[in-house]
N, C-alpha and C positions, 0 to 999 in steps of 0.2 A: 949485172946488165949494163951493156955499153950503149953508146949513142945510136948504133946501127943494128940494134937487136931486132927491129921490125923489118922483115923481108918485104919485098914488093907484094908478094902474095898475101901476107898478113895485112898490109896496109889496104889492099883491095877488099879483104874481108871486112875490115873495120869500116871502110867507106859504106859498105852495104849494111852493116850493123847500125851505124850511126844515122843512116838515112831514115830509119824508123822512129827517131826521137821526135816526140811531139812537143816537148818543153825544153827551152834552152837550159844548158847546164854549164857550170863554171867549176874549174879545178882551181882552188885557191891554195897556193903553196907558201909555206914558211920555210925559208932556207937559211943555211949559215955559211955558204961559200965553200964547203968541203966537197969531196968527191961524190959522196952519196947525194948531196943536194944537186950537184951538177947533173948526175944521172937521172934524178927525179925530174929536174926541169926539162931535160932533153926529151924524156918519155912523154911528159905532159904535152910538149909542143908537138910531138909527132901525132899524138892522139887528136889534138886540136886540128892539125892540118888534115887529118883523114876525115874529120867530121864536117868539112866544108861549111864552117860557120856556126854549126849547132852546138859545139863545145868550144869554150874559150878558156884562157889561162890567165890567172892573175898571180904574179909571184912577188913575194916581199922578202927582202934580206933581213935577217934578224941578227943583231950584234951578239958578241959573246957575252956582253954584260947583261943581255936579256935572256940568257940561258941557252944560247946557240951551241948545238952539238952535244949538250949534256942533258941528262934528266935532272931537272932542278929539284924534284922531290918524288922519289919512287913510291912513297907511301900515299901520294895523292890519288884520288879516285880515277883521274885521267892525267897522268903525268905529262908535263911539258917535255917534248922530245923532238928533235929536228933530224932530218926533214920531215915535214908534215904535208900531207895532201888531204885537203877537205873538199867534199862535194857539196856544191850549192846548186839550187834550181830556181828558176823564175816562178814567182807567184803570179796571180792573175793580173796584177798591175805591171808586170814585167820586172819587178825588183828581185834581185837575187837573195834568196833566203838560205840559211844553213839547213841541211837535211839531217844533220846529226852523224853523218858518216865521215870518218877520218881514218887515214893510215900513216903510221910513223915508220920511216925507213924507205928504202927503195921498193916499190910494189912490183916485185919480180915473181917469176914462177907462178904458182897457183894463186898467189895474191894479186897478180896482174889480172887473172881471169875474174877474181872476186871484185876487183876494182871496176872492170868493164860491167859486171852485173849491177853493181851499185850505181853506175852511171845510167844504165838502162832503167833501173828502178826509179831513179830521180827524174829521168827524162820522159817518164810516162810509158815505157815499153818494157817493163820488167815482167817477170813471171807471175806476179800477183800471188795471192794467198787464198787458201780455202775460206769458205764463208764463215765457218765456225772460228777460224783463226782471226779473221777480220773483225768479227764481233768481239773477241777478247781483246784485240788491239784497240777498238773503239771505246772499250770500257775502261781503259787505263785513265786514272785520274791523278796519279802521282808521278813525279819525275825520277828517272833513274839514269845512272851512267853505267855503261857496260865496257869494262877493259877486256881486251882480248889479247892473250899472248899466243903468237902463231909462228909457224915455220913456213917458209916459202915452198916447201916441197910436200907438205902434209895435205892430203885430200880432205880429211876431217876438219882441218883449220879452214880451208876454203869454204866448205859447206857451212860451217858455223858462222864465219864472217858474213856470208851471203844471207843467212837467216837473220842475223842481227841488223844488217843493213836494210833488209826488206822491211822489218819492223820499224826501224827509224824513219824511213821515208813515209810511213803511213801514219805517224803520230809525232807530235812535238814533245811528247813526254820521254822520249828515249834518245840517248846519245850513245853511239857505238864506235869505239876507237880501237884499231888493232895495231899491235906493236910487233916488229920482227924480233923474235927472242934472241936471234943471233947478233942483231945490231945493239940490243939493250939487255945484256945479261944481268944488269942490276935488278931488272924486274923479276927474273928467274929466281935470284937470291932472295928478293923481297917476299915472293910468294912460295918459295921453297918447293918448286915444282920440277920434277924430272921429265915431265911429258907435256905434250900440247895436243889440242888447244886448251888453254886455261881461260875460263870465263869468270870474271869478278863483277857482280852486280851490286852497285852501291846506290842507296837512296839519296837523292839530293835533299837540300834543306827542306824541312817541313814535313818529312816522313816520320812522324813521331814514333819512337820505340823500335825502328827498323835498323838492322845491322847489315853490313856487307856480307854477301854470300859468294863463296868461291866453289867452282866445280871444275873438274878436269874431264875432257872427252868431248867428242862431237855432239852437237845438238842441232835439231831442225827448228823450224819456227815454233812448233808447239813446245818443244823442249825449252827454248829460251823463254817463252811465255810462262812456263811452269817455274823457271828460276825466278823470274820477276815476281810472280805471285808469292813464292816462298819468301822472297826478301821483303816484300811489303806486308806480308802477314795477312 
């Protein structure tokens, strides 16, 4: 994706899309100065321009000593990998809070669409979930991290990321971070997967006796909640 990937027509469509946001949203970028970081920053700025002030960008350069450009630990539940785009939303006091949504790499192709869906979810104009799914989300009491290995061209990856992001925006118990498998092949090696999407659900500290659960293949909201339930037992 280059700096001028958004056409005038696309920008006009984004202006209409972002006009419906009811909550301010921020894209918080962690960058390392490489080409992928430059592309990510340029895209985020184009989105912010199209939002007419409803979407802002905060970018931070991370030095190589802090892990810039490399995956510091591929075995971590949510490995540190740059560039990273995190989605924050304003709470009732106006303070920007983490939604739990993040993408590692340049969010192009179908992951660009997934990012837009995440922004809409965070900004109060997402698709929402069914009442039974919402009840299941509200009943979550333990924290989990969801690692997603995705391709930019895979429709099942897009749908799975959107499902995870939708859950994350509705509860503080879930973080969902997607990684472009072409950008970070170390993760494909770590999880020994030949296909995408890969979904790895890991309980955070305090989930006694629970182990990470890995699944391959597309999932909707109910499917992701099933994986969370299986992980937490």
